[in-house]
C-alpha positions in Angstrom: 147.7 -147.9 50.2 150.2 -145.0 49.4 147.7 -142.6 48.9 146.4 -143.3 52.3 149.7 -142.9 54.1 150.0 -139.5 52.5 146.6 -138.5 53.5 147.2 -139.7 57.1 150.6 -137.7 57.0 149.0 -134.6 55.8 146.6 -134.7 58.5 149.1 -135.0 61.3 151.3 -132.4 60.0 148.1 -130.0 60.0 147.2 -130.8 63.6 150.9 -130.4 64.6 150.8 -126.5 63.4 147.3 -126.0 64.5 148.6 -127.3 67.7 152.2 -125.5 68.1 150.9 -122.0 69.1 148.8 -123.4 71.8 151.6 -125.2 73.1 153.9 -122.4 72.8 151.7 -120.3 74.4 150.8 -123.0 77.4 154.6 -123.4 78.2 155.1 -119.4 78.4 151.7 -119.3 80.4 153.4 -122.2 82.8 156.8 -120.2 83.1 154.9 -117.2 84.4 152.8 -119.0 86.7 156.1 -120.5 88.2 157.7 -117.6 88.2 155.0 -115.5 90.3 155.2 -118.6 92.6 158.7 -117.4 93.9 158.0 -113.5 93.7 156.7 -110.7 95.9 153.0 -109.8 94.8 153.1 -106.6 92.2 149.9 -105.2 94.0 148.6 -104.7 97.4 145.5 -105.7 99.4 144.4 -102.4 99.6 142.5 -101.2 101.8 143.3 -104.3 104.0 146.9 -103.1 103.7 147.8 -99.6 103.9 149.6 -98.1 101.0 152.3 -95.7 101.0 151.1 -92.0 100.0 153.7 -90.4 97.8 154.3 -86.6 98.3 152.4 -85.7 95.3 149.2 -87.8 96.0 145.7 -86.0 95.5 143.7 -88.4 97.0 140.2 -87.9 97.0 138.1 -84.3 98.1 137.2 -84.3 102.2 134.8 -81.8 103.4 134.4 -80.5 107.0 130.8 -80.0 106.9 130.6 -78.1 109.9 132.4 -75.1 108.6 130.3 -75.3 104.9 128.0 -72.3 104.1 126.7 -73.7 101.3 127.8 -71.1 99.0 128.3 -73.3 95.8 131.9 -71.9 94.5 133.0 -75.4 94.9 130.2 -77.0 92.6 131.2 -73.6 90.2 134.9 -74.2 90.0 134.5 -78.5 89.4 135.5 -79.0 86.0 133.5 -82.3 85.6 130.2 -81.0 87.2 131.2 -83.7 90.0 129.7 -81.5 93.1 126.2 -80.6 93.8 125.3 -78.1 96.5 121.5 -77.6 97.6 122.0 -74.9 100.1 117.8 -75.0 100.8 118.0 -78.9 101.6 121.4 -78.5 103.6 123.3 -81.4 101.3 126.8 -81.4 99.4 127.3 -83.9 97.2 129.9 -85.3 94.9 130.0 -88.1 92.7 133.6 -89.9 93.5 133.8 -91.5 89.9 133.6 -88.4 88.0 135.8 -86.6 90.3 139.4 -86.2 88.5 141.2 -84.9 92.0 142.0 -81.8 90.5 141.8 -79.9 93.9 140.0 -76.9 92.2 137.1 -77.2 94.6 139.6 -76.7 97.3 141.5 -73.9 96.2 138.4 -71.8 95.9 136.7 -72.6 99.1 136.3 -69.3 101.0 135.6 -71.3 104.2 138.6 -73.6 103.7 136.2 -76.6 104.7 137.4 -78.6 101.4 140.6 -80.6 101.8 142.6 -83.6 99.5 142.3 -86.5 101.9 144.9 -89.6 101.4 141.9 -91.8 100.6 140.9 -93.5 96.8 137.4 -94.6 96.1 136.7 -98.5 96.6 135.9 -100.0 93.4 132.3 -101.1 92.9 130.0 -101.8 89.8 128.0 -99.0 90.7 129.0 -95.0 90.9 129.9 -93.8 94.1 127.9 -90.9 95.3 128.4 -89.4 98.5 125.9 -87.1 100.1 126.9 -84.9 103.2 124.5 -82.9 105.7 125.5 -79.2 106.0 124.5 -76.9 108.5 122.7 -74.0 106.4 120.4 -72.9 109.1 123.2 -72.1 111.3 124.5 -68.7 110.8 128.2 -68.8 109.2 130.9 -67.2 110.9 132.0 -63.8 109.7 135.8 -62.8 109.0 137.9 -61.7 112.0 137.0 -58.0 112.5 133.2 -57.9 112.5 130.3 -59.9 112.3 126.6 -59.0 111.1 125.4 -57.9 107.6 127.9 -56.8 104.8 128.1 -53.5 104.4 130.1 -50.8 102.0 131.6 -47.5 102.9 130.3 -45.3 100.0 133.0 -42.3 100.5 135.7 -45.1 99.3 133.9 -47.2 97.0 134.6 -46.7 93.3 131.8 -49.0 91.9 133.9 -51.0 89.7 132.0 -54.2 90.3 134.4 -56.7 91.3 132.9 -57.7 94.6 129.7 -58.3 92.6 131.6 -60.5 90.0 133.1 -62.7 92.8 129.9 -63.3 94.9 129.1 -66.9 94.6 125.5 -66.1 95.3 124.7 -63.4 93.3 123.5 -61.4 96.2 125.3 -58.2 95.0 124.0 -55.8 92.6 126.5 -52.5 91.5 125.8 -49.8 88.8 128.5 -47.5 88.3 126.7 -45.1 86.3 123.9 -44.7 88.8 126.6 -45.0 91.7 124.5 -47.7 93.6 125.4 -50.8 95.6 122.9 -53.1 97.0 123.3 -56.4 98.8 120.6 -58.8 99.1 120.9 -59.8 103.0 118.9 -63.2 102.4 121.2 -64.5 99.5 124.3 -63.4 100.9 126.4 -66.5 102.3 129.0 -64.3 104.3 131.7 -66.1 102.9 133.7 -62.9 102.4 134.8 -63.2 99.0 133.7 -60.0 97.9 135.7 -58.4 100.8 138.9 -60.1 99.6 138.4 -59.0 95.8 137.6 -55.1 96.7 140.6 -53.4 95.5 139.6 -50.2 98.2 138.6 -52.3 100.9 135.5 -50.6 101.2 133.3 -53.7 102.6 133.0 -55.2 105.9 130.5 -57.3 107.9 128.7 -55.5 110.7 130.3 -52.2 110.3 133.6 -53.1 111.5 136.3 -50.9 110.3 137.7 -52.1 106.7 141.4 -52.4 106.4 142.6 -49.4 104.7 143.4 -49.5 101.2 147.3 -48.6 99.9 146.5 -45.1 98.4 148.9 -45.0 95.3 150.9 -41.8 95.0 150.1 -39.4 92.3 147.2 -37.2 90.9 144.9 -39.9 90.4 145.8 -40.4 86.5 146.7 -43.6 85.3 150.0 -43.5 83.6 152.3 -46.3 81.9 155.9 -46.2 81.7 156.1 -47.5 77.5 159.8 -48.1 77.8 159.1 -50.8 80.5 155.8 -51.8 79.4 155.9 -55.5 77.3 152.0 -55.1 76.1 151.6 -58.3 77.9 147.7 -57.3 78.2 147.0 -58.3 81.8 146.0 -54.4 82.9 143.4 -54.9 80.6 142.0 -58.4 80.9 141.5 -57.1 84.6 140.4 -53.9 84.2 136.7 -54.2 85.8 135.7 -51.1 83.9 137.3 -51.8 80.3 139.0 -48.8 80.4 142.5 -49.9 78.8 143.4 -50.9 75.4 146.3 -52.9 74.6 147.7 -54.0 71.2 151.1 -56.0 71.3 151.6 -55.9 67.8 151.1 -52.5 67.3 152.8 -51.7 70.6 149.7 -49.7 71.8 148.7 -48.8 75.2 145.6 -46.7 75.8 143.4 -45.9 78.8 140.0 -44.3 78.6 140.2 -41.6 81.4 136.6 -41.3 81.6 135.8 -44.7 81.9 139.0 -45.2 84.5 137.4 -46.0 88.4 140.9 -45.6 89.7 140.7 -48.5 91.4 144.2 -49.4 91.2 143.7 -53.5 90.2 146.0 -53.1 86.8 148.2 -51.6 89.0 148.8 -54.3 91.0 148.6 -56.8 88.1 151.4 -55.5 85.8 154.2 -57.9 86.0 156.6 -55.3 85.1 155.4 -52.6 87.4 155.0 -49.9 85.0 151.5 -48.5 85.9 151.0 -45.6 88.1 148.2 -43.5 89.5 
């Protein structure tokens, strides 16, 4: 009889030990529930109840389809490949769940038709993909000061090739050795990116007089004030002709006079303003 009592005691004690954690959890859970009944909710019923947007909120990418020219610069700048542009089909597509709201596409758009809107994508069980029709058949609006085809003033052009590098449609071909500049009129989307990048302001639409480039004073030879130079290398990185060599460790700055096209890009990029032509 005594053995049976001992066995019962052991079983009861084991059951109590197993039940204690569950009881503690139940009491804690009950405390949380009772506490929440008398507090305001921590979340909002978005989008039923609009939220207050903070100053630095990025939101989501929006597009003004009427101004889009389908150049594809936004798709190229997107670090997550969330944007696709089909110029021939007249469609601009963004994968909302893949977009990280970095605004890189907004910053690079030559027509300023992309914006960051105060809006979040509503959660769903499928990936949200938005497709917008763009009027690619309509002629793109040319920048102020002219219209028509892109033209180049060969007398001021130094054939540096910066326009071709900036072209999102690969419509420009520049050969510095042969002194040739060509534009594929069918491929050109008339975004104006090449005009903005031209250091000599030799490009324009429809023969309109381009803005005069500020000509550096001097004899046309690139020089560097080595006492002011910090050998940062920005001049060499931005040189379209790769005519500059900078070695920060050895404190060396050299220019290949034969290769230099005297475009002045290095002068503009120098943070210490120690370069002159």
